Every structure is written in C-alpha cells, then in structure tokens.
Backbone as a printed PyTorch tensor [residue, N CA C, xyz], in Angstrom:
tensor([[[  80.0370,  -65.2580,  -99.0180],
         [  80.4900,  -66.5700,  -99.4150],
         [  79.2460,  -67.3980,  -99.7500]],

        [[  79.2610,  -67.9680, -100.9210],
         [  78.1190,  -68.7670, -101.3090],
         [  78.2930,  -70.2210, -100.8760]],

        [[  77.2840,  -71.0120, -101.0890],
         [  77.2840,  -72.4000, -100.6430],
         [  78.3580,  -73.2280, -101.3410]],

        [[  78.5790,  -72.9700, -102.6150],
         [  79.5870,  -73.7280, -103.3650],
         [  80.9920,  -73.4720, -102.8100]],

        [[  81.3210,  -72.2450, -102.4850],
         [  82.6330,  -71.9230, -101.9170],
         [  82.8040,  -72.5800, -100.5460]],

        [[  81.7500,  -72.5920,  -99.7600],
         [  81.8070,  -73.2330,  -98.4470],
         [  82.0600,  -74.7310,  -98.5810]],

        [[  81.4180,  -75.3620,  -99.5370],
         [  81.6210,  -76.7960,  -99.7640],
         [  83.0550,  -77.0710, -100.1990]],

        [[  83.6180,  -76.2230, -101.0600],
         [  85.0040,  -76.3920, -101.4970],
         [  85.9460,  -76.2420, -100.3090]],

        [[  85.7080,  -75.2570,  -99.4330],
         [  86.5290,  -75.0750,  -98.2300],
         [  86.4920,  -76.3240,  -97.3670]],

        [[  85.3030,  -76.8920,  -97.1750],
         [  85.1690,  -78.0800,  -96.3410],
         [  85.8850,  -79.2770,  -96.9530]],

        [[  85.7980,  -79.4310,  -98.2560],
         [  86.4760,  -80.5500,  -98.9200],
         [  87.9840,  -80.3940,  -98.8280]],

        [[  88.5000,  -79.1990,  -99.0980],
         [  89.9370,  -78.9530,  -98.9850],
         [  90.3990,  -79.1640,  -97.5480]],

        [[  89.6330,  -78.6850,  -96.5920],
         [  89.9740,  -78.8740,  -95.1820],
         [  89.9970,  -80.3350,  -94.7880]],

        [[  89.0280,  -81.1010,  -95.2570],
         [  88.9790,  -82.5230,  -94.9220],
         [  90.1640,  -83.2680,  -95.5190]],

        [[  90.4880,  -82.9900,  -96.7670],
         [  91.6150,  -83.6680,  -97.4210],
         [  92.9270,  -83.2780,  -96.7520]],

        [[  93.1120,  -81.9990,  -96.5020],
         [  94.3520,  -81.5250,  -95.8810],
         [  94.5050,  -82.0670,  -94.4580]],

        [[  93.4310,  -82.0760,  -93.6950],
         [  93.4850,  -82.6160,  -92.3380],
         [  93.7760,  -84.1080,  -92.3250]],

        [[  93.1760,  -84.8420,  -93.2650],
         [  93.4450,  -86.2790,  -93.3590],
         [  94.8990,  -86.5270,  -93.7310]],

        [[  95.4160,  -85.7790,  -94.7120],
         [  96.8260,  -85.9230,  -95.1060],
         [  97.7530,  -85.6310,  -93.9290]],

        [[  97.4700,  -84.5720,  -93.2050],
         [  98.3180,  -84.2100,  -92.0620],
         [  98.2830,  -85.2940,  -90.9990]],

        [[  97.1130,  -85.8630,  -90.7510],
         [  97.0050,  -86.9320,  -89.7670],
         [  97.7790,  -88.1730,  -90.1850]],

        [[  97.7970,  -88.4650,  -91.4730],
         [  98.5350,  -89.6300,  -91.9640],
         [ 100.0380,  -89.3930,  -91.9300]],

        [[ 100.4670,  -88.1980,  -92.2570],
         [ 101.8920,  -87.8760,  -92.2940],
         [ 102.4760,  -87.7820,  -90.8940]],

        [[ 101.7200,  -87.2630,  -89.9660],
         [ 102.2250,  -87.0680,  -88.5980],
         [ 102.0700,  -88.3200,  -87.7440]],

        [[ 102.1830,  -89.4820,  -88.3270],
         [ 102.1880,  -90.7880,  -87.6600],
         [ 101.0300,  -90.9730,  -86.6950]],

        [[  99.8970,  -90.5680,  -87.1350],
         [  98.7030,  -90.7850,  -86.3360],
         [  97.5320,  -90.9750,  -87.2760]],

        [[  96.4790,  -91.4970,  -86.7620],
         [  95.2930,  -91.6520,  -87.5780],
         [  94.6160,  -90.3200,  -87.7640]],

        [[  93.5420,  -90.3350,  -88.4810],
         [  92.7690,  -89.1200,  -88.6650],
         [  92.0380,  -88.7610,  -87.3790]],

        [[  91.3210,  -87.6850,  -87.4190],
         [  90.5870,  -87.2070,  -86.2460],
         [  89.0870,  -87.2880,  -86.4780]],

        [[  88.6780,  -88.0970,  -87.4200],
         [  87.2770,  -88.1300,  -87.8070],
         [  87.0230,  -87.0220,  -88.8090]],

        [[  85.8870,  -87.0580,  -89.4440],
         [  85.6060,  -86.1000,  -90.5070],
         [  85.6160,  -84.6660,  -90.0010]],

        [[  84.9320,  -84.4050,  -88.9090],
         [  84.8500,  -83.0360,  -88.3900],
         [  86.2210,  -82.5630,  -87.9010]],

        [[  86.9540,  -83.4130,  -87.2130],
         [  88.2910,  -83.0550,  -86.7270],
         [  89.2490,  -82.7850,  -87.8710]],

        [[  89.1910,  -83.6210,  -88.9270],
         [  90.0450,  -83.4070,  -90.0900],
         [  89.7290,  -82.0820,  -90.7800]],

        [[  88.4560,  -81.7640,  -90.8900],
         [  88.0560,  -80.5040,  -91.5220],
         [  88.5760,  -79.3220,  -90.7070]],

        [[  88.4340,  -79.3760,  -89.3920],
         [  88.8820,  -78.2760,  -88.5310],
         [  90.3930,  -78.1120,  -88.6080]],

        [[  91.1250,  -79.2180,  -88.5040],
         [  92.5900,  -79.1590,  -88.5840],
         [  93.0190,  -78.6290,  -89.9590]],

        [[  92.3720,  -79.0860,  -91.0210],
         [  92.7170,  -78.6350,  -92.3670],
         [  92.4410,  -77.1610,  -92.5980]],

        [[  91.3180,  -76.6750,  -92.0960],
         [  90.9820,  -75.2550,  -92.2790],
         [  91.9180,  -74.3750,  -91.4630]],

        [[  92.2150,  -74.7690,  -90.2310],
         [  93.1730,  -73.9990,  -89.4300],
         [  94.5500,  -74.0520,  -90.0780]],

        [[  94.9110,  -75.2150,  -90.6290],
         [  96.1700,  -75.3400,  -91.3580],
         [  96.2320,  -74.4360,  -92.5740]],

        [[  95.1190,  -74.2830,  -93.2570],
         [  95.0800,  -73.3780,  -94.4080],
         [  95.3020,  -71.9330,  -93.9720]],

        [[  94.7230,  -71.5380,  -92.8380],
         [  94.9560,  -70.1920,  -92.3200],
         [  96.4240,  -70.0030,  -91.9300]],

        [[  97.0040,  -71.0130,  -91.2980],
         [  98.4150,  -70.9260,  -90.9130],
         [  99.2930,  -70.7780,  -92.1480]],

        [[  99.0430,  -71.6080,  -93.1630],
         [  99.8310,  -71.5320,  -94.3900],
         [  99.6120,  -70.2020,  -95.1050]],

        [[  98.3740,  -69.7230,  -95.1220],
         [  98.0820,  -68.4350,  -95.7590],
         [  98.7570,  -67.2730,  -95.0620]],

        [[  98.9840,  -67.3870,  -93.7690],
         [  99.6590,  -66.3290,  -93.0240],
         [ 101.1780,  -66.4670,  -93.1140]],

        [[ 101.6810,  -67.7140,  -93.0380],
         [ 103.1180,  -67.9430,  -92.9440],
         [ 103.8340,  -67.9140,  -94.2900]],

        [[ 103.2500,  -68.4850,  -95.3180],
         [ 103.9360,  -68.6190,  -96.6050],
         [ 104.3450,  -67.2860,  -97.2320]],

        [[ 103.5240,  -66.2450,  -97.1920],
         [ 103.9890,  -64.9650,  -97.7610],
         [ 105.2120,  -64.3950,  -97.0430]],

        [[ 105.2910,  -64.5980,  -95.7330],
         [ 106.4680,  -64.1370,  -94.9910],
         [ 107.7230,  -64.8770,  -95.4100]],

        [[ 107.5650,  -66.1420,  -95.7720],
         [ 108.7030,  -66.9560,  -96.1830],
         [ 108.9850,  -66.8500,  -97.6800]],

        [[ 108.1180,  -66.1840,  -98.4220],
         [ 108.2990,  -66.0440,  -99.8600],
         [ 107.9410,  -67.3020, -100.6310]],

        [[ 107.1000,  -68.1540, -100.0640],
         [ 106.7080,  -69.3980, -100.7220],
         [ 105.3900,  -69.2130, -101.4680]],

        [[ 105.3320,  -69.8130, -102.6550],
         [ 104.1050,  -69.8110, -103.4380],
         [ 104.0150,  -71.1440, -104.1520]],

        [[ 102.9880,  -71.9050, -103.8770],
         [ 102.8700,  -73.2500, -104.4210],
         [ 102.0960,  -73.3010, -105.7310]],

        [[ 101.7060,  -72.1800, -106.2480],
         [ 100.9670,  -72.1590, -107.5030],
         [  99.4760,  -72.0450, -107.2570]],

        [[  98.7780,  -71.8690, -108.3300],
         [  97.3350,  -71.7070, -108.2390],
         [  96.6490,  -73.0520, -108.4290]],

        [[  95.4200,  -73.0970, -108.1050],
         [  94.6490,  -74.3100, -108.2970],
         [  94.3660,  -75.0240, -106.9940]],

        [[  93.4750,  -75.9610, -107.0950],
         [  93.0180,  -76.6600, -105.9000],
         [  94.0980,  -77.5640, -105.3180]],

        [[  94.9650,  -78.1260, -106.1650],
         [  96.0360,  -78.9930, -105.6630],
         [  97.0190,  -78.1760, -104.8240]],

        [[  97.3820,  -76.9890, -105.2960],
         [  98.2700,  -76.1170, -104.5290],
         [  97.6520,  -75.7110, -103.2040]],

        [[  96.3480,  -75.4630, -103.2010],
         [  95.6640,  -75.1080, -101.9620],
         [  95.6390,  -76.2710, -100.9860]],

        [[  95.4250,  -77.4770, -101.4900],
         [  95.4070,  -78.6570, -100.6210],
         [  96.7940,  -78.8890, -100.0220]],

        [[  97.8330,  -78.7570, -100.8420],
         [  99.1990,  -78.9590, -100.3500],
         [  99.5510,  -77.9110,  -99.3010]],

        [[  99.2130,  -76.6440,  -99.5720],
         [  99.5030,  -75.5810,  -98.6100],
         [  98.7380,  -75.8070,  -97.3060]],

        [[  97.4740,  -76.1710,  -97.4030],
         [  96.6790,  -76.4210,  -96.1970],
         [  97.2200,  -77.6190,  -95.4310]],

        [[  97.6690,  -78.6410,  -96.1390],
         [  98.2260,  -79.8140,  -95.4670],
         [  99.5240,  -79.4580,  -94.7460]],

        [[ 100.3630,  -78.6480,  -95.3620],
         [ 101.6090,  -78.2140,  -94.7020],
         [ 101.2810,  -77.3880,  -93.4580]],

        [[ 100.3180,  -76.4960,  -93.5700],
         [  99.8970,  -75.7260,  -92.4030],
         [  99.3290,  -76.6040,  -91.3090]],

        [[  98.5600,  -77.6350,  -91.6840],
         [  98.0020,  -78.5560,  -90.6960],
         [  99.0980,  -79.3850,  -90.0330]],

        [[ 100.1260,  -79.7560,  -90.8010],
         [ 101.2560,  -80.4870,  -90.2250],
         [ 101.9770,  -79.6180,  -89.2040]],

        [[ 102.1750,  -78.3470,  -89.5360],
         [ 102.7940,  -77.4140,  -88.5870],
         [ 101.9350,  -77.3070,  -87.3260]],

        [[ 100.6270,  -77.2060,  -87.5070],
         [  99.7080,  -77.1200,  -86.3710],
         [  99.8060,  -78.3630,  -85.4940]],

        [[  99.8040,  -79.5440,  -86.0860],
         [  99.8890,  -80.7790,  -85.3070],
         [ 101.2350,  -80.9080,  -84.6090]],

        [[ 102.3000,  -80.4940,  -85.2710],
         [ 103.6310,  -80.5490,  -84.6700],
         [ 103.7000,  -79.6700,  -83.4250]],

        [[ 103.2170,  -78.4470,  -83.5380],
         [ 103.2390,  -77.5170,  -82.4060],
         [ 102.3190,  -78.0250,  -81.2870]],

        [[ 101.1590,  -78.5700,  -81.6470],
         [ 100.2360,  -79.0910,  -80.6280],
         [ 100.8650,  -80.2620,  -79.8770]],

        [[ 101.5890,  -81.1170,  -80.5580],
         [ 102.2370,  -82.2420,  -79.8790],
         [ 103.3880,  -81.7730,  -79.0070]],

        [[ 104.0950,  -80.7290,  -79.4290],
         [ 105.1560,  -80.1730,  -78.5870],
         [ 104.5730,  -79.5780,  -77.3060]],

        [[ 103.4690,  -78.8740,  -77.4190],
         [ 102.8430,  -78.2600,  -76.2610],
         [ 102.2970,  -79.3410,  -75.3260]],

        [[ 101.7240,  -80.3850,  -75.8860],
         [ 101.1560,  -81.4440,  -75.0740],
         [ 102.2290,  -82.1870,  -74.2860]],

        [[ 103.4150,  -82.3650,  -74.8770],
         [ 104.5120,  -83.0610,  -74.1970],
         [ 105.1370,  -82.2190,  -73.0870]],

        [[ 105.0500,  -80.9050,  -73.2150],
         [ 105.7020,  -80.0210,  -72.2450],
         [ 104.9480,  -79.9430,  -70.9450]]])
C-alpha cells in the first residue's frame, strides 16, 4: 500500500466516521476517533454487504456511503452493548 492509498483510506474513514456520529444522534469522536470508527465501519460493510447482495456502485462516494453504513451499524451495536 502506497502513501496515496493510505491517505485516501484515512480521508474516507474520517468522513464516514463523522457522518455516522452525526446520524447516530451524537457528536463526532474527534479526528482520530472518527477515522477509526469509519475504517472499522468500512470493514464491516465490506464483510456484510456481499452476504446481503448489496452493491452501492463504484467510486469514492459509494465507498464513503458503505463505510458510513458500516460505522452506523458499529455504533448501534456498541450502544446496545453499553446499555446491557
């Protein structure tokens, strides 16, 4: 993985994590927290979407949307676990 790909991953992770934090009725988690949540969300979406037969299209916008959906799922499950 070259430096340019790493920077793109970090930007997508930050945007997706910020979107998830805004949608899930909470503020962001700071830059580093948003990046971590977004990247983990991208892994969740990359693992889950093929099983469900979902494909959001190619391009950076589709990747951001998929990562944000995965991050929302991650935050939802984390809040359920925290309440239990």
